[in-house]
C-alpha positions as CSV (number, residue, x, y, z in Angstrom):
1,M,47.8,-56.3,-5.4
2,K,48.3,-53.1,-3.3
3,K,46.8,-51.1,-6.1
4,L,43.7,-52.9,-6.2
5,I,43.2,-52.6,-2.4
6,F,43.6,-48.9,-2.5
7,L,41.3,-48.6,-5.3
8,S,38.6,-50.6,-3.7
9,L,39.0,-48.5,-0.5
10,A,38.6,-45.5,-2.6
11,L,35.7,-46.8,-4.4
12,F,34.1,-47.7,-0.8
13,C,34.6,-44.2,0.8
14,L,33.1,-42.6,-2.4
15,S,29.9,-45.1,-2.0
16,V,29.7,-44.3,1.7
17,G,30.0,-40.5,1.0
18,S,27.4,-40.4,-1.6
19,A,24.8,-42.1,0.6
20,W,24.6,-39.2,3.1
21,A,25.7,-36.4,0.8
22,Q,24.0,-37.3,-2.5
23,V,24.1,-34.7,-5.0
24,F,21.9,-34.0,-8.1
25,V,21.3,-31.4,-10.5
26,Q,18.2,-30.2,-12.4
27,G,18.4,-27.2,-14.6
28,N,20.3,-24.3,-13.1
29,F,20.0,-25.8,-9.6
30,S,21.9,-28.2,-7.4
31,F,20.4,-30.4,-4.6
32,T,22.5,-31.7,-2.1
33,V,20.4,-34.4,0.2
34,T,20.8,-33.1,4.0
35,D,18.8,-36.0,5.4
36,A,17.6,-39.0,3.5
37,E,14.9,-40.4,5.8
38,A,13.3,-37.1,6.1
39,K,14.0,-36.5,2.5
40,T,15.3,-32.9,2.7
41,V,17.7,-31.1,0.6
42,G,19.8,-27.8,0.2
43,V,19.9,-25.8,-2.9
44,Q,22.5,-23.9,-4.7
45,R,23.5,-23.0,-8.0
46,A,24.7,-25.7,-10.7
47,N,26.2,-23.1,-12.6
48,N,26.9,-19.4,-13.2
49,L,24.4,-19.4,-15.7
50,I,21.3,-18.8,-13.7
51,S,20.1,-15.3,-13.9
52,G,16.9,-12.8,-13.9
53,E,13.8,-14.1,-11.9
54,M,14.9,-17.1,-9.7
55,V,12.2,-18.9,-7.9
56,I,13.4,-21.8,-5.5
57,P,11.2,-24.6,-5.7
58,A,9.5,-25.9,-2.4
59,T,9.9,-29.5,-3.8
60,V,12.1,-31.5,-6.3
61,V,11.6,-34.9,-7.6
62,Y,14.6,-37.4,-8.1
63,E,14.6,-40.9,-9.2
64,G,10.8,-41.3,-8.0
65,V,11.6,-39.7,-4.4
66,T,10.3,-36.0,-3.7
67,Y,12.4,-34.0,-1.7
68,T,11.3,-30.8,0.5
69,V,14.0,-28.1,0.0
70,T,14.6,-26.9,3.4
71,K,17.8,-24.9,2.9
72,V,19.9,-22.4,0.9
73,T,23.4,-23.3,1.4
74,N,26.5,-20.8,2.3
75,N,27.5,-19.2,-0.9
76,A,24.8,-20.7,-2.9
77,F,24.0,-17.8,-5.3
78,K,27.2,-15.9,-4.9
79,N,28.0,-13.6,-7.9
80,T,25.2,-14.5,-10.1
81,A,23.0,-12.2,-12.4
82,I,19.6,-13.0,-10.6
83,T,17.2,-9.9,-10.4
84,S,14.7,-11.5,-8.0
85,V,14.5,-14.5,-5.4
86,T,11.6,-16.2,-4.2
87,I,12.2,-18.0,-1.0
88,P,9.6,-20.8,-0.5
89,A,7.9,-21.6,2.9
90,T,9.7,-24.9,3.3
91,V,13.1,-23.3,3.8
92,T,14.1,-22.8,7.3
93,N,17.6,-21.6,7.0
94,I,19.7,-19.5,4.5
95,G,23.4,-19.7,4.9
96,D,25.7,-17.0,5.2
97,R,26.9,-15.2,2.0
98,A,24.3,-17.0,0.1
99,F,23.5,-14.0,-2.1
100,E,26.9,-12.2,-1.8
101,G,27.7,-9.9,-4.7
102,C,24.5,-10.3,-6.5
103,N,24.6,-6.7,-7.5
104,A,21.3,-6.9,-9.9
105,L,19.0,-8.4,-7.2
106,T,16.1,-5.8,-6.7
107,D,13.4,-7.9,-5.5
108,F,13.7,-10.5,-2.5
109,T,10.6,-12.3,-1.4
110,I,10.0,-14.7,1.6
111,Q,7.0,-16.5,1.1
112,D,4.4,-16.7,4.0
113,G,5.0,-19.8,6.5
114,D,4.1,-21.1,9.8
115,E,7.9,-21.8,10.6
116,P,10.5,-19.2,11.4
117,L,13.5,-18.9,8.9
118,S,16.8,-19.0,10.1
119,L,19.4,-16.7,8.4
120,T,22.9,-15.3,8.8
121,A,23.0,-11.3,9.3
122,G,25.9,-9.2,10.0
123,F,28.9,-8.4,8.1
124,Y,28.7,-11.8,6.3
125,G,25.1,-11.8,6.1
126,I,23.2,-13.6,3.3
127,M,23.7,-10.3,1.1
128,Y,27.0,-9.3,1.7
129,S,28.1,-6.9,-0.9
130,C,24.7,-7.0,-2.4
131,D,24.5,-3.3,-3.5
132,A,21.3,-2.9,-5.8
133,D,18.1,-1.1,-4.2
134,K,15.4,-3.6,-3.6
135,T,12.1,-4.2,-2.5
136,V,11.5,-7.1,0.4
137,Y,8.8,-9.1,1.1
138,I,9.0,-11.1,4.5
139,G,6.3,-13.5,5.2
140,R,7.4,-15.3,8.4
141,D,9.0,-14.5,11.5
142,L,13.2,-14.6,11.3
143,V,15.6,-15.8,13.5
144,L,19.2,-13.8,12.9
145,S,22.4,-14.9,13.9
146,E,23.2,-11.6,15.1
147,N,21.4,-8.3,15.8
148,S,22.3,-6.8,12.6
149,A,20.5,-5.8,9.3
150,P,20.7,-8.5,6.8
151,F,18.8,-6.6,3.8
152,P,21.1,-3.8,2.7
153,N,19.6,-0.9,0.6
154,A,16.3,-2.1,1.0
155,K,13.9,0.8,-0.2
156,S,10.7,-1.1,0.8
157,V,9.6,-3.7,2.9
158,T,6.2,-5.6,3.4
159,F,5.5,-8.0,6.4
160,G,2.9,-10.4,5.7
161,D,0.3,-11.6,8.2
162,K,2.2,-14.8,9.3
163,V,4.8,-12.6,10.9
164,T,4.4,-12.2,14.8
165,A,7.6,-10.0,15.6
166,I,10.2,-7.8,13.7
167,H,13.3,-8.9,14.6
168,R,15.7,-6.0,16.6
169,N,17.9,-4.2,14.3
170,L,16.3,-5.9,11.2
171,F,16.4,-2.5,9.1
172,Q,18.7,-0.2,11.3
173,N,20.3,2.5,9.2
174,S,18.5,1.4,6.2
175,Y,19.0,4.7,4.6
176,K,16.9,4.3,1.6
177,L,14.1,2.7,3.3
178,G,11.1,4.7,2.2
179,S,8.1,2.4,2.9
180,V,7.4,-0.1,5.6
181,A,4.1,-2.2,5.8
182,I,3.4,-3.8,8.7
183,G,1.0,-7.0,8.6
184,K,-1.9,-7.4,11.0
185,N,-0.5,-10.2,13.1
186,V,2.7,-8.3,14.1
187,K,2.6,-7.6,18.1
188,T,6.1,-6.7,18.9
189,I,8.7,-4.3,16.8
190,G,11.9,-4.9,18.3
191,E,14.7,-2.6,19.7
192,Y,16.4,-0.5,16.8
193,A,14.3,-2.2,14.0
194,F,14.1,0.9,11.8
195,S,16.6,3.0,13.9
196,G,18.1,5.6,11.5
197,A,16.1,4.3,8.4
198,G,15.0,6.3,5.5
199,T,17.4,9.3,5.6
200,D,18.9,9.1,2.1
201,D,18.3,11.9,-0.1
202,S,16.3,10.0,-2.4
203,V,13.5,9.4,0.3
204,E,11.2,12.1,0.4
205,E,9.0,10.8,3.0
206,M,9.2,7.6,4.8
207,T,5.9,6.0,5.0
208,V,5.0,3.5,7.8
209,T,1.4,1.6,8.1
210,M,1.3,0.2,11.3
211,G,-0.2,-3.6,11.8
212,E,-3.6,-3.3,13.6
213,N,-2.5,-5.9,16.3
214,V,0.9,-4.1,17.5
215,T,1.2,-3.9,21.3
216,E,4.8,-3.1,21.9
217,I,7.0,-0.5,19.9
218,G,10.9,-1.4,21.1
219,V,13.5,0.9,22.5
220,S,14.6,3.2,19.7
221,A,12.5,1.2,17.2
222,F,12.0,4.1,14.9
223,D,14.9,6.5,16.2
224,G,16.3,9.0,13.8
225,C,13.7,8.5,11.2
226,R,13.7,12.3,10.4
227,K,11.6,11.8,7.1
228,L,8.8,9.8,8.9
229,K,6.3,12.4,9.3
230,A,3.1,10.5,10.1
231,V,2.1,7.3,11.7
232,T,-1.2,6.0,13.1
233,L,-0.6,4.1,16.6
234,P,-2.9,1.0,16.5
235,E,-5.9,0.7,18.9
236,K,-4.2,-2.7,20.8
237,L,-0.8,-0.9,21.4
238,T,0.1,-1.0,25.0
239,F,3.7,-0.1,25.4
240,I,6.0,2.5,23.8
241,F,9.3,2.1,25.0
242,S,12.1,4.7,25.5
243,N,13.4,6.6,22.5
244,A,10.8,4.7,20.2
245,F,10.2,7.8,17.9
246,H,13.2,9.9,19.2
247,A,14.1,12.6,16.5
248,V,11.8,11.7,14.0
249,G,9.7,14.1,11.5
250,L,6.6,13.8,12.8
251,T,3.9,16.6,12.5
252,S,1.4,15.0,15.1
253,I,0.7,12.1,17.3
254,S,-2.1,10.4,18.7
255,I,-1.7,8.2,21.5
256,P,-4.2,5.7,21.5
257,A,-6.2,4.7,24.7
258,S,-5.0,1.3,24.7
259,V,-1.6,2.5,25.9
260,D,-0.4,1.8,29.3
261,S,3.1,3.5,29.4
262,I,5.4,5.9,27.3
263,G,9.0,5.3,28.0
264,D,11.7,8.1,28.5
265,R,12.2,10.5,25.5
266,A,9.9,8.4,23.4
267,F,8.8,11.3,21.1
268,A,12.0,13.9,22.3
269,D,13.7,16.1,19.8
270,C,10.7,16.0,17.3
271,S,11.1,19.7,16.5
272,N,8.2,19.4,13.7
273,I,5.7,18.1,16.0
274,A,2.6,20.5,16.0
275,N,-0.2,18.6,17.6
276,I,-0.4,16.1,20.2
277,R,-3.5,13.9,21.3
278,I,-4.0,11.8,24.3
279,E,-7.1,9.7,23.8
280,N,-9.7,9.3,26.4
281,K,-9.6,6.8,29.2
282,A,-10.5,6.3,32.8
283,E,-7.1,4.8,33.5
284,A,-4.1,6.8,34.1
285,L,-1.2,7.0,31.3
286,K,2.2,6.4,32.8
287,L,4.8,8.5,31.1
288,W,8.3,9.9,31.5
289,N,8.8,14.0,32.4
290,G,11.5,16.1,33.0
291,F,14.7,16.2,31.4
292,Y,14.4,12.6,30.2
293,G,10.8,13.2,29.5
294,T,8.7,11.9,26.7
295,F,8.6,15.1,24.8
296,Y,11.9,16.5,25.6
297,N,13.2,19.2,23.3
298,S,10.2,18.9,20.7
299,T,10.4,22.5,20.6
300,G,7.8,23.5,18.1
301,D,4.8,25.2,18.8
302,K,2.0,22.8,19.4
303,T,-1.6,22.0,20.6
304,L,-2.2,19.2,23.2
305,Y,-5.1,17.4,24.2
306,I,-5.1,15.3,27.3
307,G,-8.0,12.7,27.4
308,R,-7.0,10.9,30.8
309,D,-5.0,11.4,33.9
310,L,-1.2,11.0,33.7
311,K,0.9,9.5,36.1
312,L,4.3,10.9,35.8
313,N,7.8,10.2,37.2
314,E,8.6,13.3,38.4
315,V,7.1,16.6,39.0
316,T,7.7,19.1,36.0
317,A,6.3,20.6,32.9
318,L,5.0,17.8,30.4
319,A,6.1,20.0,27.0
320,S,7.6,23.0,25.9
321,N,6.1,25.7,23.5
322,V,2.5,24.3,23.9
323,T,0.1,27.1,22.7
324,S,-3.1,25.6,23.8
325,V,-4.4,22.6,25.7
326,K,-7.6,20.8,26.4
327,F,-8.4,18.3,28.9
328,G,-11.2,15.8,28.3
329,D,-14.0,14.7,30.7
330,Q,-12.2,11.7,32.0
331,V,-9.1,13.9,33.4
332,T,-9.7,13.9,37.1
333,T,-6.7,15.8,38.3
334,I,-4.1,18.2,36.4
335,N,-0.8,17.5,37.7
336,P,1.4,19.9,39.4
337,S,3.8,21.8,37.4
338,L,2.6,20.3,34.1
339,F,2.8,23.4,32.4
340,Y,5.0,25.3,34.5
341,E,6.8,28.4,32.6
342,V,5.0,27.3,29.5
343,N,5.2,30.7,28.1
344,K,3.4,30.3,25.0
345,L,0.4,29.0,26.6
346,A,-2.5,30.8,25.1
347,S,-5.5,28.9,25.6
348,V,-6.7,26.3,28.5
349,K,-10.1,24.4,28.3
350,M,-10.6,22.0,31.2
351,G,-13.3,19.1,30.9
352,S,-16.0,18.4,33.6
353,G,-14.3,15.5,35.4
354,I,-11.6,17.8,36.6
355,K,-11.5,18.0,40.5
356,T,-8.1,19.1,41.5
357,I,-5.7,21.8,39.6
358,G,-2.3,20.7,41.2
359,Y,0.2,23.2,42.7
360,D,2.3,25.2,40.4
361,A,0.4,23.7,37.1
362,F,0.3,26.7,35.1
363,Y,2.8,29.0,37.0
364,E,4.2,31.9,35.0
365,A,2.5,30.4,31.9
366,G,1.2,32.2,28.9
367,D,3.6,35.2,29.6
368,D,5.3,35.4,26.0
369,E,4.9,38.7,24.3
370,T,3.0,37.3,21.3
371,I,0.2,36.7,23.7
372,A,-2.4,39.4,24.1
373,E,-4.5,37.5,26.5
374,M,-4.3,34.1,28.2
375,I,-7.9,32.5,28.1
376,V,-8.7,30.0,30.9
377,E,-12.2,27.9,30.9
378,L,-12.0,26.0,34.2
379,G,-14.0,22.8,34.6
380,E,-17.4,23.1,36.1
381,N,-16.6,20.5,38.8
382,I,-13.3,21.8,40.3
383,E,-13.0,21.6,44.0
384,T,-9.4,22.6,44.8
385,I,-6.8,25.2,43.0
386,G,-3.7,24.6,44.4
387,T,-0.6,26.7,45.5
388,R,0.5,28.8,42.5
389,A,-1.5,27.2,40.3
390,F,-1.8,30.1,38.0
391,G,0.9,32.3,39.8
392,G,2.4,34.6,37.6
393,C,0.1,34.4,34.7
394,D,0.4,37.8,33.9
395,R,-1.6,38.0,30.9
396,L,-4.6,35.8,32.5
397,M,-7.2,38.7,32.7
398,S,-10.6,36.8,33.7
399,V,-11.5,33.7,35.0
400,V,-14.7,32.0,36.1
401,L,-14.6,30.2,39.2
402,P,-16.8,27.3,39.2
403,S,-19.8,26.9,41.7
404,T,-18.1,23.5,43.2
405,L,-14.8,25.2,44.2
406,T,-14.3,24.8,47.9
407,T,-10.5,25.7,48.1
408,I,-8.3,28.3,46.6
409,E,-4.9,27.7,48.0
410,G,-2.1,30.2,48.8
411,N,-0.6,32.2,46.0
412,A,-3.1,30.4,43.8
413,F,-3.4,33.6,41.6
414,V,-0.7,35.9,42.7
415,E,0.7,38.3,40.1
416,T,-1.9,37.7,37.5
417,G,-3.5,40.1,35.3
418,L,-7.1,39.7,36.6
419,T,-9.1,42.6,36.5
420,G,-11.9,41.4,38.3
421,I,-12.8,37.9,40.7
422,T,-15.9,36.6,41.7
423,I,-15.7,34.1,44.8
424,P,-18.5,31.5,44.6
425,A,-20.5,30.7,47.7
426,S,-19.2,27.1,47.6
427,V,-15.7,28.3,48.6
428,D,-15.0,27.5,52.1
429,S,-11.1,29.0,52.3
430,I,-8.9,31.3,50.3
431,G,-5.2,30.7,51.4
432,E,-2.5,33.6,52.0
433,R,-1.9,36.0,49.1
434,A,-4.1,33.9,46.7
435,F,-5.0,37.3,44.8
436,A,-1.7,39.3,45.8
437,S,0.0,41.6,43.6
438,N,-3.0,41.8,41.0
439,V,-2.1,45.2,40.1
440,N,-5.2,45.5,37.7
441,L,-7.7,44.0,39.9
442,A,-10.6,46.4,40.0
443,S,-13.4,44.3,41.3
444,I,-14.0,41.7,44.0
445,R,-17.1,39.8,44.6
446,I,-17.8,37.6,47.3
447,E,-21.0,35.7,46.8
448,D,-23.7,35.4,49.4
449,K,-23.7,32.5,51.9
450,A,-24.9,31.9,55.5
451,E,-21.5,30.3,56.3
452,P,-18.2,32.4,56.8
453,L,-15.4,32.3,54.6
454,K,-12.0,31.9,55.9
455,M,-9.1,33.8,54.4
456,A,-6.1,35.7,55.1
457,V,-5.5,39.5,55.8
458,G,-2.5,41.5,56.6
459,F,0.9,41.3,55.1
460,Y,0.2,37.8,53.9
461,G,-3.7,38.7,53.1
462,T,-5.4,37.2,50.2
463,F,-5.4,40.5,48.2
464,Y,-2.1,42.1,49.6
465,N,-0.5,44.3,47.3
466,S,-3.1,44.4,44.8
467,N,-3.2,48.4,44.6
468,A,-5.7,49.3,41.8
469,D,-8.8,51.2,42.8
470,K,-11.5,48.8,43.4
471,T,-15.2,48.1,43.9
472,V,-15.8,45.4,46.5
473,Y,-19.1,43.4,47.4
474,I,-19.0,41.2,50.7
475,G,-21.9,38.8,50.4
476,R,-21.1,36.6,53.7
477,D,-19.2,37.1,57.3
478,L,-15.4,36.7,57.1
479,T,-13.4,34.6,59.6
480,L,-9.8,36.1,59.3
481,N,-6.5,35.3,60.5
482,E,-5.6,38.5,61.8
483,I,-7.4,42.0,62.6
484,N,-6.4,43.9,59.5
485,A,-7.7,45.7,56.3
486,L,-8.9,43.3,54.0
487,A,-7.7,45.3,50.8
488,S,-6.2,48.5,50.0
489,N,-7.8,51.5,47.3
490,V,-11.1,50.2,48.0
491,T,-13.2,52.9,46.6
492,S,-16.8,51.2,47.5
493,V,-18.1,48.5,49.5
494,E,-21.4,46.8,49.6
495,F,-22.5,44.2,52.4
496,G,-25.0,41.6,51.5
497,D,-27.8,40.8,53.7
498,Q,-26.3,37.5,55.0
499,V,-23.6,39.5,56.7
500,T,-24.4,39.8,60.3
501,A,-20.8,41.5,61.4
502,V,-18.4,43.7,59.9
503,N,-15.1,42.8,61.1
504,P,-12.8,45.0,63.1
505,K,-10.2,47.3,61.0
506,L,-11.8,45.6,57.9
507,F,-11.4,49.0,55.9
508,S,-8.9,50.6,58.6
509,G,-6.9,53.3,56.6
510,V,-8.6,52.6,53.5
511,D,-8.3,56.4,52.3
512,K,-9.8,56.1,48.9
513,L,-13.0,54.5,50.6
514,A,-16.1,56.9,49.1
515,S,-19.0,54.6,49.7
516,V,-20.4,52.1,51.9
517,K,-23.8,50.1,52.1
518,M,-24.6,47.7,54.4
519,G,-27.1,44.9,54.4
520,S,-30.2,44.3,56.3
521,G,-28.4,41.3,58.5
522,I,-25.7,43.4,60.0
C-alpha cells in the first residue's frame, strides 16, 4: 500500500513538472517551453551530432501549437562542431556559455530586430573559450550582463540598421578586428567600444566605416587602434569625448561642422597625423588645449585648416609641429598663444572674417632652422594685432598690414626679421616696442592721414633697437609719449603734405641722417 502511494505521488510530481517545463525534440534541437500561455520556448542542442551551419528557427510547431523561440539556454551548444550560427530576431536572451568551446565557429549572425538582445558577457560570456577567428553581424541593440567583450577573436563586425547604440567595451581589445561597418541608425558609440582593437600582426590596416547618423563617440572608443589610419566622421556628429582616438594611426582628420565639442586628448599621441581640418561654421568649437589638449603629443609635421572660432579651456598652443595653417572666412578671432613657439610654422594664411589676432598668437613661431622664410598673409579686415602676436618670428621678413587695422599693441612685431613696414592710415595707435629689435628693418613708411598717429618713442619706443640703416616716410602728425628721437640710424626722411609739425627732438642725435624732405603742410 505504501509503495502504491509513493508511486502515485511520483507520477503526480512528474505530471506537474511537465506542465510548466515541457520539453520536446525536433531534429538536433531540443526545446523547453518557458511560457505555455505566451507560447515561448528556449532552445539547446538535442545531441552532439549538430555541426556545420546552424540556423536557430524563429518558431517551432509541436502538437499543433506554434511556439516562438525567445531564448538560447545556458551551455546550449557547448563543445559542438558548428561553424556558423544565425540568431533569429525572436530571441531576446542568450545564456552564459551558450557556445562555449565551439572552436570551429567562424560566423555569428544576430538577425535584425526591434527588440534588444540580452546576453552574457565577461569571463563566462556566451563564447567562452571559443577561439576561432570569426565574422560577426549584429542586427539590433545588445544588453550585456557586464561591460566586457562577448565576441572573442572577431575579425570583422557589421552593425545593421536596427542598431541604435554600440555598447561600451563591446570589442575592447579585439586584437584581430580589421573591419568595422556601422549602420545608418547608430547614434552612440560607447566608451571603450573598440579600445585596443585591430592591433594584431595579422591586421594590415583597420578600416572603420562610420554610420551617417552617429552623434556621439564615447570616451576612449577607438583608443589605441594604431592600425586605424583613416576615418570619415559623419556630418551629424556633435560630441567627440576624451581619448576617443587617442594613439591611433590616423594620417589625417576632418572635424565636421556639426561637432560642438572635443574632449581632452581626443587625438593625442597620433604621431602619424599630417593633416587636420576643422570645417567652417559660424559657431565656435569647444576643445581642450594644453597638456591634456585635443592634439597633445601628436608630434608629426602637419598642415592645419581652421574654419571656425575656437573656444579653448586654457591659453596655450593648439598643436605642435604645424608647418602651415589656413583660417577660413568664418573665423573672427585668433586665440592668444594659439601657435606659441610652434617653430616649424612656415606659412600662415588668414581669412576675411578675422578682426583680432590675440596676444602671443604666433610668438616665436617659424624659427626652425629648416625654414628659409615665414610667410604670413593677414586677413583683409583685421582691426587689432595683440601684444607679442608675432614677437620673436625672426624668419618673418615681410608682412602687409591691412587697411582696416586700427591698433598694433606693444611688442606685436618685436624681434622679427622684417626688412620693411608700412603703417596704413587706418592705424590709430602703435604700442611700445611694437617693432623693436628688428635688426633688418631698412624701411619705415607711415601712410598719409589728417589725424595724428599715437606711438611710443624712447627706451620703450616703437622702433627701439632696430639699428639697421633705414629710410623713413612720415605722412601724418605724430602724438608721442615723450620727447625723444623716433628711431636710430635713419639715413633719409620725407614728410608728407598732411604733416603740420615736426615733433621736438624727432631726429635728435641721428648722426646718419643725410637727407630731409618736408611737405607743404608743415
